[in-house]
PyMOL Python script that loads the backbone (N, CA, C, O; Angstrom):
from pymol import cmd

cmd.read_pdbstr("""\
ATOM      1  N   MET A   1      67.716 -29.627 -15.347  1.00  0.00           N
ATOM      2  CA  MET A   1      67.661 -29.012 -16.646  1.00  0.00           C
ATOM      3  C   MET A   1      66.308 -29.285 -17.301  1.00  0.00           C
ATOM      4  O   MET A   1      65.746 -28.421 -17.975  1.00  0.00           O
ATOM      5  N   MET A   2      65.810 -30.464 -17.098  1.00  0.00           N
ATOM      6  CA  MET A   2      64.522 -30.799 -17.696  1.00  0.00           C
ATOM      7  C   MET A   2      63.404 -29.970 -17.064  1.00  0.00           C
ATOM      8  O   MET A   2      62.470 -29.566 -17.757  1.00  0.00           O
ATOM      9  N   GLN A   3      63.489 -29.713 -15.756  1.00  0.00           N
ATOM     10  CA  GLN A   3      62.487 -28.882 -15.092  1.00  0.00           C
ATOM     11  C   GLN A   3      62.531 -27.452 -15.629  1.00  0.00           C
ATOM     12  O   GLN A   3      61.488 -26.832 -15.836  1.00  0.00           O
ATOM     13  N   ALA A   4      63.721 -26.938 -15.850  1.00  0.00           N
ATOM     14  CA  ALA A   4      63.858 -25.592 -16.413  1.00  0.00           C
ATOM     15  C   ALA A   4      63.247 -25.542 -17.806  1.00  0.00           C
ATOM     16  O   ALA A   4      62.563 -24.580 -18.156  1.00  0.00           O
ATOM     17  N   ALA A   5      63.491 -26.572 -18.594  1.00  0.00           N
ATOM     18  CA  ALA A   5      62.925 -26.630 -19.940  1.00  0.00           C
ATOM     19  C   ALA A   5      61.398 -26.676 -19.869  1.00  0.00           C
ATOM     20  O   ALA A   5      60.723 -26.028 -20.668  1.00  0.00           O
ATOM     21  N   ALA A   6      60.852 -27.434 -18.922  1.00  0.00           N
ATOM     22  CA  ALA A   6      59.401 -27.525 -18.768  1.00  0.00           C
ATOM     23  C   ALA A   6      58.818 -26.162 -18.403  1.00  0.00           C
ATOM     24  O   ALA A   6      57.748 -25.798 -18.892  1.00  0.00           O
ATOM     25  N   ARG A   7      59.509 -25.402 -17.546  1.00  0.00           N
ATOM     26  CA  ARG A   7      59.038 -24.059 -17.186  1.00  0.00           C
ATOM     27  C   ARG A   7      59.044 -23.128 -18.393  1.00  0.00           C
ATOM     28  O   ARG A   7      58.275 -22.168 -18.440  1.00  0.00           O
ATOM     29  N   MET A   8      59.913 -23.407 -19.374  1.00  0.00           N
ATOM     30  CA  MET A   8      59.972 -22.598 -20.596  1.00  0.00           C
ATOM     31  C   MET A   8      58.989 -23.100 -21.646  1.00  0.00           C
ATOM     32  O   MET A   8      58.875 -22.517 -22.724  1.00  0.00           O
ATOM     33  N   GLY A   9      58.278 -24.184 -21.331  1.00  0.00           N
ATOM     34  CA  GLY A   9      57.287 -24.710 -22.268  1.00  0.00           C
ATOM     35  C   GLY A   9      57.830 -25.739 -23.240  1.00  0.00           C
ATOM     36  O   GLY A   9      57.182 -26.053 -24.239  1.00  0.00           O
ATOM     37  N   VAL A  10      59.010 -26.265 -22.959  1.00  0.00           N
ATOM     38  CA  VAL A  10      59.602 -27.288 -23.834  1.00  0.00           C
ATOM     39  C   VAL A  10      59.139 -28.661 -23.339  1.00  0.00           C
ATOM     40  O   VAL A  10      59.387 -29.026 -22.190  1.00  0.00           O
ATOM     41  N   ALA A  11      58.474 -29.409 -24.199  1.00  0.00           N
ATOM     42  CA  ALA A  11      58.001 -30.749 -23.847  1.00  0.00           C
ATOM     43  C   ALA A  11      59.203 -31.689 -23.713  1.00  0.00           C
ATOM     44  O   ALA A  11      60.258 -31.432 -24.294  1.00  0.00           O
ATOM     45  N   PRO A  12      59.048 -32.779 -22.948  1.00  0.00           N
ATOM     46  CA  PRO A  12      60.173 -33.707 -22.762  1.00  0.00           C
ATOM     47  C   PRO A  12      60.798 -34.205 -24.063  1.00  0.00           C
ATOM     48  O   PRO A  12      62.021 -34.276 -24.177  1.00  0.00           O
ATOM     49  N   GLU A  13      59.959 -34.550 -25.046  1.00  0.00           N
ATOM     50  CA  GLU A  13      60.541 -35.048 -26.311  1.00  0.00           C
ATOM     51  C   GLU A  13      61.325 -33.941 -27.014  1.00  0.00           C
ATOM     52  O   GLU A  13      62.332 -34.218 -27.666  1.00  0.00           O
ATOM     53  N   GLY A  14      60.880 -32.704 -26.890  1.00  0.00           N
ATOM     54  CA  GLY A  14      61.617 -31.578 -27.467  1.00  0.00           C
ATOM     55  C   GLY A  14      62.915 -31.327 -26.720  1.00  0.00           C
ATOM     56  O   GLY A  14      63.937 -30.993 -27.320  1.00  0.00           O
ATOM     57  N   PHE A  15      62.864 -31.494 -25.392  1.00  0.00           N
ATOM     58  CA  PHE A  15      64.069 -31.334 -24.578  1.00  0.00           C
ATOM     59  C   PHE A  15      65.160 -32.292 -25.026  1.00  0.00           C
ATOM     60  O   PHE A  15      66.315 -31.893 -25.173  1.00  0.00           O
ATOM     61  N   TRP A  16      64.806 -33.548 -25.244  1.00  0.00           N
ATOM     62  CA  TRP A  16      65.802 -34.553 -25.603  1.00  0.00           C
ATOM     63  C   TRP A  16      66.339 -34.368 -27.021  1.00  0.00           C
ATOM     64  O   TRP A  16      67.398 -34.902 -27.351  1.00  0.00           O
ATOM     65  N   ARG A  17      65.630 -33.626 -27.854  1.00  0.00           N
ATOM     66  CA  ARG A  17      66.119 -33.354 -29.215  1.00  0.00           C
ATOM     67  C   ARG A  17      67.012 -32.118 -29.275  1.00  0.00           C
ATOM     68  O   ARG A  17      67.668 -31.889 -30.291  1.00  0.00           O
ATOM     69  N   LEU A  18      67.051 -31.314 -28.208  1.00  0.00           N
ATOM     70  CA  LEU A  18      67.862 -30.095 -28.219  1.00  0.00           C
ATOM     71  C   LEU A  18      69.350 -30.423 -28.297  1.00  0.00           C
ATOM     72  O   LEU A  18      69.833 -31.341 -27.634  1.00  0.00           O
ATOM     73  N   SER A  19      70.060 -29.665 -29.107  1.00  0.00           N
ATOM     74  CA  SER A  19      71.521 -29.770 -29.097  1.00  0.00           C
ATOM     75  C   SER A  19      72.025 -28.915 -27.931  1.00  0.00           C
ATOM     76  O   SER A  19      71.279 -28.106 -27.380  1.00  0.00           O
ATOM     77  N   LEU A  20      73.273 -29.096 -27.567  1.00  0.00           N
ATOM     78  CA  LEU A  20      73.856 -28.298 -26.498  1.00  0.00           C
ATOM     79  C   LEU A  20      73.826 -26.814 -26.861  1.00  0.00           C
ATOM     80  O   LEU A  20      73.574 -25.965 -26.007  1.00  0.00           O
ATOM     81  N   LYS A  21      74.082 -26.512 -28.123  1.00  0.00           N
ATOM     82  CA  LYS A  21      74.052 -25.122 -28.591  1.00  0.00           C
ATOM     83  C   LYS A  21      72.652 -24.530 -28.438  1.00  0.00           C
ATOM     84  O   LYS A  21      72.506 -23.392 -27.993  1.00  0.00           O
ATOM     85  N   GLU A  22      71.625 -25.294 -28.803  1.00  0.00           N
ATOM     86  CA  GLU A  22      70.246 -24.827 -28.672  1.00  0.00           C
ATOM     87  C   GLU A  22      69.881 -24.612 -27.207  1.00  0.00           C
ATOM     88  O   GLU A  22      69.224 -23.629 -26.866  1.00  0.00           O
ATOM     89  N   TRP A  23      70.306 -25.528 -26.343  1.00  0.00           N
ATOM     90  CA  TRP A  23      70.032 -25.399 -24.910  1.00  0.00           C
ATOM     91  C   TRP A  23      70.684 -24.134 -24.357  1.00  0.00           C
ATOM     92  O   TRP A  23      70.060 -23.397 -23.593  1.00  0.00           O
ATOM     93  N   ARG A  24      71.912 -23.887 -24.733  1.00  0.00           N
ATOM     94  CA  ARG A  24      72.606 -22.681 -24.262  1.00  0.00           C
ATOM     95  C   ARG A  24      71.908 -21.414 -24.744  1.00  0.00           C
ATOM     96  O   ARG A  24      71.831 -20.431 -24.007  1.00  0.00           O
ATOM     97  N   MET A  25      71.402 -21.428 -25.966  1.00  0.00           N
ATOM     98  CA  MET A  25      70.684 -20.270 -26.489  1.00  0.00           C
ATOM     99  C   MET A  25      69.381 -20.050 -25.718  1.00  0.00           C
ATOM    100  O   MET A  25      69.003 -18.911 -25.445  1.00  0.00           O
ATOM    101  N   LEU A  26      68.701 -21.134 -25.370  1.00  0.00           N
ATOM    102  CA  LEU A  26      67.457 -21.016 -24.611  1.00  0.00           C
ATOM    103  C   LEU A  26      67.679 -20.473 -23.208  1.00  0.00           C
ATOM    104  O   LEU A  26      66.862 -19.711 -22.691  1.00  0.00           O
ATOM    105  N   THR A  27      68.776 -20.865 -22.601  1.00  0.00           N
ATOM    106  CA  THR A  27      69.001 -20.525 -21.193  1.00  0.00           C
ATOM    107  C   THR A  27      69.897 -19.311 -20.990  1.00  0.00           C
ATOM    108  O   THR A  27      70.081 -18.863 -19.858  1.00  0.00           O
ATOM    109  N   ALA A  28      70.453 -18.777 -22.064  1.00  0.00           N
ATOM    110  CA  ALA A  28      71.313 -17.598 -21.928  1.00  0.00           C
ATOM    111  C   ALA A  28      70.460 -16.381 -21.595  1.00  0.00           C
ATOM    112  O   ALA A  28      69.314 -16.273 -22.031  1.00  0.00           O
ATOM    113  N   GLY A  29      71.025 -15.481 -20.831  1.00  0.00           N
ATOM    114  CA  GLY A  29      70.336 -14.232 -20.528  1.00  0.00           C
ATOM    115  C   GLY A  29      70.339 -13.329 -21.753  1.00  0.00           C
ATOM    116  O   GLY A  29      70.963 -13.641 -22.768  1.00  0.00           O
ATOM    117  N   PRO A  30      69.643 -12.220 -21.647  1.00  0.00           N
ATOM    118  CA  PRO A  30      69.617 -11.299 -22.787  1.00  0.00           C
ATOM    119  C   PRO A  30      71.008 -10.754 -23.095  1.00  0.00           C
ATOM    120  O   PRO A  30      71.806 -10.497 -22.194  1.00  0.00           O
ATOM    121  N   ALA A  31      71.276 -10.587 -24.366  1.00  0.00           N
ATOM    122  CA  ALA A  31      72.576 -10.052 -24.780  1.00  0.00           C
ATOM    123  C   ALA A  31      72.706  -8.609 -24.323  1.00  0.00           C
ATOM    124  O   ALA A  31      71.756  -7.831 -24.408  1.00  0.00           O
ATOM    125  N   GLN A  32      73.862  -8.269 -23.849  1.00  0.00           N
ATOM    126  CA  GLN A  32      74.130  -6.920 -23.375  1.00  0.00           C
ATOM    127  C   GLN A  32      75.114  -6.249 -24.312  1.00  0.00           C
ATOM    128  O   GLN A  32      76.140  -6.828 -24.668  1.00  0.00           O
ATOM    129  N   ALA A  33      74.802  -5.046 -24.703  1.00  0.00           N
ATOM    130  CA  ALA A  33      75.718  -4.280 -25.545  1.00  0.00           C
ATOM    131  C   ALA A  33      76.857  -3.751 -24.673  1.00  0.00           C
ATOM    132  O   ALA A  33      76.662  -3.442 -23.497  1.00  0.00           O
ATOM    133  N   ALA A  34      78.027  -3.653 -25.258  1.00  0.00           N
ATOM    134  CA  ALA A  34      79.174  -3.090 -24.542  1.00  0.00           C
ATOM    135  C   ALA A  34      78.937  -1.594 -24.331  1.00  0.00           C
ATOM    136  O   ALA A  34      78.302  -0.948 -25.164  1.00  0.00           O
ATOM    137  N   PRO A  35      79.434  -1.046 -23.239  1.00  0.00           N
ATOM    138  CA  PRO A  35      79.264   0.392 -23.015  1.00  0.00           C
ATOM    139  C   PRO A  35      79.982   1.199 -24.088  1.00  0.00           C
ATOM    140  O   PRO A  35      80.974   0.750 -24.663  1.00  0.00           O
ATOM    141  N   LEU A  36      79.465   2.395 -24.348  1.00  0.00           N
ATOM    142  CA  LEU A  36      80.096   3.267 -25.332  1.00  0.00           C
ATOM    143  C   LEU A  36      81.445   3.758 -24.836  1.00  0.00           C
ATOM    144  O   LEU A  36      81.621   4.062 -23.657  1.00  0.00           O
ATOM    145  N   GLY A  37      82.382   3.828 -25.751  1.00  0.00           N
ATOM    146  CA  GLY A  37      83.656   4.458 -25.439  1.00  0.00           C
ATOM    147  C   GLY A  37      83.526   5.962 -25.605  1.00  0.00           C
ATOM    148  O   GLY A  37      82.552   6.443 -26.183  1.00  0.00           O
ATOM    149  N   ARG A  38      84.486   6.696 -25.109  1.00  0.00           N
ATOM    150  CA  ARG A  38      84.430   8.154 -25.178  1.00  0.00           C
ATOM    151  C   ARG A  38      84.344   8.642 -26.621  1.00  0.00           C
ATOM    152  O   ARG A  38      83.566   9.547 -26.925  1.00  0.00           O
ATOM    153  N   GLY A  39      85.136   8.051 -27.509  1.00  0.00           N
ATOM    154  CA  GLY A  39      85.121   8.455 -28.912  1.00  0.00           C
ATOM    155  C   GLY A  39      83.764   8.248 -29.555  1.00  0.00           C
ATOM    156  O   GLY A  39      83.291   9.104 -30.303  1.00  0.00           O
ATOM    157  N   GLU A  40      83.135   7.119 -29.267  1.00  0.00           N
ATOM    158  CA  GLU A  40      81.806   6.844 -29.818  1.00  0.00           C
ATOM    159  C   GLU A  40      80.782   7.852 -29.307  1.00  0.00           C
ATOM    160  O   GLU A  40      79.944   8.338 -30.066  1.00  0.00           O
ATOM    161  N   LEU A  41      80.855   8.158 -28.025  1.00  0.00           N
ATOM    162  CA  LEU A  41      79.934   9.127 -27.440  1.00  0.00           C
ATOM    163  C   LEU A  41      80.130  10.500 -28.070  1.00  0.00           C
ATOM    164  O   LEU A  41      79.153  11.177 -28.393  1.00  0.00           O
ATOM    165  N   GLU A  42      81.373  10.917 -28.246  1.00  0.00           N
ATOM    166  CA  GLU A  42      81.644  12.230 -28.840  1.00  0.00           C
ATOM    167  C   GLU A  42      81.137  12.302 -30.280  1.00  0.00           C
ATOM    168  O   GLU A  42      80.592  13.327 -30.689  1.00  0.00           O
ATOM    169  N   ARG A  43      81.310  11.228 -31.054  1.00  0.00           N
ATOM    170  CA  ARG A  43      80.789  11.202 -32.427  1.00  0.00           C
ATOM    171  C   ARG A  43      79.263  11.304 -32.435  1.00  0.00           C
ATOM    172  O   ARG A  43      78.694  11.992 -33.282  1.00  0.00           O
ATOM    173  N   MET A  44      78.609  10.635 -31.512  1.00  0.00           N
ATOM    174  CA  MET A  44      77.154  10.723 -31.427  1.00  0.00           C
ATOM    175  C   MET A  44      76.707  12.138 -31.043  1.00  0.00           C
ATOM    176  O   MET A  44      75.723  12.652 -31.574  1.00  0.00           O
ATOM    177  N   GLN A  45      77.440  12.755 -30.120  1.00  0.00           N
ATOM    178  CA  GLN A  45      77.095  14.114 -29.700  1.00  0.00           C
ATOM    179  C   GLN A  45      77.250  15.103 -30.851  1.00  0.00           C
ATOM    180  O   GLN A  45      76.463  16.040 -30.982  1.00  0.00           O
ATOM    181  N   GLU A  46      78.256  14.891 -31.674  1.00  0.00           N
ATOM    182  CA  GLU A  46      78.451  15.771 -32.828  1.00  0.00           C
ATOM    183  C   GLU A  46      77.359  15.550 -33.869  1.00  0.00           C
ATOM    184  O   GLU A  46      76.851  16.502 -34.461  1.00  0.00           O
ATOM    185  N   ARG A  47      77.011  14.313 -34.081  1.00  0.00           N
ATOM    186  CA  ARG A  47      76.026  13.998 -35.117  1.00  0.00           C
ATOM    187  C   ARG A  47      74.604  14.382 -34.692  1.00  0.00           C
ATOM    188  O   ARG A  47      73.818  14.853 -35.514  1.00  0.00           O
ATOM    189  N   TRP A  48      74.277  14.183 -33.424  1.00  0.00           N
ATOM    190  CA  TRP A  48      72.941  14.468 -32.922  1.00  0.00           C
ATOM    191  C   TRP A  48      73.028  15.349 -31.680  1.00  0.00           C
ATOM    192  O   TRP A  48      72.850  14.863 -30.563  1.00  0.00           O
ATOM    193  N   PRO A  49      73.300  16.636 -31.866  1.00  0.00           N
ATOM    194  CA  PRO A  49      73.406  17.528 -30.700  1.00  0.00           C
ATOM    195  C   PRO A  49      72.044  17.677 -29.987  1.00  0.00           C
ATOM    196  O   PRO A  49      70.988  17.509 -30.597  1.00  0.00           O
ATOM    197  N   ASP A  50      72.101  17.993 -28.707  1.00  0.00           N
ATOM    198  CA  ASP A  50      70.871  18.164 -27.925  1.00  0.00           C
ATOM    199  C   ASP A  50      70.101  19.409 -28.330  1.00  0.00           C
ATOM    200  O   ASP A  50      68.871  19.390 -28.376  1.00  0.00           O
ATOM    201  N   GLU A  51      70.815  20.494 -28.625  1.00  0.00           N
ATOM    202  CA  GLU A  51      70.112  21.724 -29.001  1.00  0.00           C
ATOM    203  C   GLU A  51      69.912  21.786 -30.507  1.00  0.00           C
ATOM    204  O   GLU A  51      70.689  21.204 -31.263  1.00  0.00           O
ATOM    205  N   ARG A  52      68.896  22.474 -30.937  1.00  0.00           N
ATOM    206  CA  ARG A  52      68.586  22.565 -32.376  1.00  0.00           C
ATOM    207  C   ARG A  52      68.939  23.901 -32.926  1.00  0.00           C
ATOM    208  O   ARG A  52      68.746  24.150 -34.115  1.00  0.00           O
TER     209      ARG A  52
END
""", "prot")
cmd.dss("prot")
cmd.show_as("cartoon", "prot")
cmd.util.cbc("prot")
cmd.orient("prot")
């Protein structure tokens, strides 16, 4: 874990001050949005049609 932190630019003293929550935020992947449901897609199509 300390090596991973070093690769991210976190100095050892900073690593030891991290809370578990902070560590998880640093190492979590990018947040992914949930896929659109059919109803959401249909509302978007009505609001922003492809043709003008």
